C-alpha positions in Angstrom: 8.4 -56.8 9.7 5.7 -55.3 7.9 4.2 -55.1 4.1 6.0 -52.9 2.2 8.3 -51.7 3.9 11.3 -51.1 1.6 10.5 -47.5 0.6 12.7 -45.7 3.2 15.6 -48.2 3.4 15.8 -50.2 0.4 17.1 -53.2 2.2 16.1 -55.8 4.4 15.5 -54.7 8.0 13.0 -55.9 10.9 11.4 -53.1 13.6 12.2 -53.6 16.9 10.8 -52.1 20.4 11.4 -52.2 23.8 10.4 -49.9 26.5 9.8 -46.9 24.9 12.9 -47.5 22.3 12.5 -48.5 18.9 15.0 -49.3 15.7 14.9 -50.4 12.5 18.1 -52.9 12.3 19.6 -54.0 9.1 19.0 -57.8 8.3 22.5 -58.0 6.7 24.7 -56.5 9.1 22.5 -55.6 12.2 24.0 -52.2 12.0 20.8 -49.6 13.4 19.3 -47.8 10.5 17.2 -45.5 12.3 16.5 -44.3 15.9 18.0 -46.1 19.3 18.1 -49.4 21.2 20.0 -50.0 24.5 23.2 -51.9 23.7 22.4 -55.0 25.6 18.9 -55.1 24.1 20.6 -54.7 20.5 22.9 -57.5 20.9 20.0 -59.6 21.8 18.7 -58.3 18.3 21.6 -58.7 16.4 21.9 -62.7 17.8 18.5 -63.0 16.7 19.0 -61.9 13.4 22.1 -64.3 13.0 19.9 -67.2 14.0 17.4 -66.6 11.8 19.0 -64.6 8.8 17.6 -67.0 6.4 13.7 -67.2 7.4 14.2 -63.1 8.0 15.1 -62.8 4.0 12.3 -65.6 2.9 9.8 -63.2 5.1 11.4 -59.7 3.4 10.6 -60.8 0.0 6.9 -62.1 1.3 6.5 -58.8 3.1 7.7 -56.5 0.3 5.3 -58.1 -2.1 2.4 -57.4 -0.2 2.1 -60.9 1.3 1.8 -61.8 5.3 5.3 -62.6 6.6 5.9 -66.0 8.4 6.5 -65.8 12.2 9.7 -66.4 13.4 10.4 -67.5 17.2 12.0 -65.0 19.5 14.7 -65.2 21.8 14.2 -67.8 24.7 
């Protein structure tokens, strides 16, 4: 999640990277907004979003207001 990253998609999302792939994934429904991601890794990202949805929305508000978001634990 990047500060002020609401200009392109205008909705809460995260940016993910995996072995040369990159994607913007919507926080609300886990859909890919841009680029591509391997199916297995996308499912992992979607599960992580569901687990941390409330934290992601708090971080989104911080980010669009120019503040640094809090760190959220990765999948274990």
